[in-house]
C-alpha positions in Angstrom: 28.1 9.0 -32.1 29.9 5.9 -33.4 29.2 3.2 -35.9 27.7 0.9 -33.3 25.1 3.4 -32.2 24.4 4.3 -35.9 24.1 0.7 -37.1 22.2 -0.5 -33.9 19.6 2.4 -34.4 19.2 1.5 -38.3 18.6 -2.3 -37.3 16.2 -1.2 -34.7 14.1 0.8 -37.1 14.3 -1.9 -39.8 13.1 -4.4 -37.2 10.2 -2.3 -36.3 9.3 -1.8 -40.1 9.7 -5.7 -40.6 7.4 -6.5 -37.6 4.6 -4.0 -39.0 4.7 -5.3 -42.3 4.5 -8.8 -40.6 1.6 -7.8 -38.7 -0.2 -6.4 -41.8 0.6 -9.4 -44.0 0.1 -11.7 -41.2 3.5 -13.6 -41.6 4.7 -15.0 -38.3 8.3 -15.3 -39.7 8.6 -11.6 -40.5 6.9 -10.7 -37.2 9.4 -12.8 -35.3 12.3 -11.7 -37.5 11.4 -8.1 -36.9 11.2 -8.4 -33.3 14.6 -10.1 -33.2 16.0 -7.3 -35.3 14.7 -4.8 -32.8 16.3 -6.5 -29.9 19.4 -6.9 -31.4 19.5 -3.1 -32.9 18.7 -2.0 -29.4 21.4 -4.0 -27.9 24.1 -2.7 -30.5 23.0 0.8 -30.1 23.4 0.6 -26.3 26.6 -1.1 -26.7 27.8 2.0 -28.9 26.3 4.4 -26.4 28.3 2.6 -23.4 31.6 2.8 -25.9 30.9 6.7 -26.4 30.4 7.2 -22.5 33.8 5.3 -21.8 35.5 7.4 -24.3 34.3 10.4 -22.9 35.4 9.3 -19.2 38.9 8.3 -20.8 39.4 11.6 -22.2 38.4 13.5 -18.9 40.4 11.2 -16.6 43.9 12.6 -17.1 42.6 16.2 -16.1 40.7 14.9 -13.0 43.9 12.8 -12.1 46.2 15.8 -12.2 43.6 18.0 -10.4 43.6 15.4 -7.8 47.2 15.2 -7.6 47.7 19.0 -7.2 44.9 19.1 -4.5 46.7 16.3 -2.5 50.2 18.2 -2.8 48.5 21.2 -1.6 47.0 19.3 1.4 50.5 17.8 2.1 52.2 21.1 2.0 49.5 22.5 4.2 49.9 19.7 6.6 53.5 20.1 6.8 53.4 23.8 7.5 50.9 23.0 10.3 53.2 20.4 11.7 56.3 22.8 11.7 54.1 25.6 13.2 52.9 23.4 15.9 56.6 22.2 16.7 57.7 25.8 16.9 54.9 26.7 19.4 55.6 23.6 21.3 59.3 24.4 21.6 58.5 28.1 22.6 56.1 27.0 25.2 58.8 24.4 26.6 61.5 27.2 26.5 59.1 29.8 28.3 58.1 27.4 31.1 61.5 25.5 31.3 61.2 25.2 35.2 57.7 23.8 35.0 58.7 21.4 32.2 61.6 19.9 34.2 59.6 19.6 37.4 57.0 17.8 35.4 59.7 15.5 34.0 61.3 14.9 37.3 57.8 14.1 38.9 57.1 11.5 36.0 60.5 10.3 36.7 59.8 9.8 40.4 56.4 8.1 39.7 58.0 5.7 37.3 61.0 4.8 39.9 58.5 4.4 42.7 56.2 2.1 40.6 59.5 0.1 39.6 60.7 -0.3 43.4 57.4 -0.6 45.3 55.0 -2.2 42.9 53.6 -5.4 44.1 54.6 -8.4 42.2 51.8 -11.2 42.2 
């Protein structure tokens, strides 16, 4: 609890008392001053509460940021390992099926060459 919360709460309570005394004494100036102090005290108390929450968030933020960095680093490491594994599997598959892979590349080259030579040009 900070000074704004305390001061605002005290001003609010003082305003409540002042308004009540104004009601009993039938004094409009005391009533209006009491309501004004209630509003101002409530606003200052709210400001103090907002400052307390902001302070708590600021204290927690470094820990949250460090945890996020760690998780992102773990995700990057995992993605890199998965990519290396996929590359190894693809390389092994190509080596295993070398003849099929070469035939596929030759067929694709033939299709491309045929398209270049015999495609209709409008």
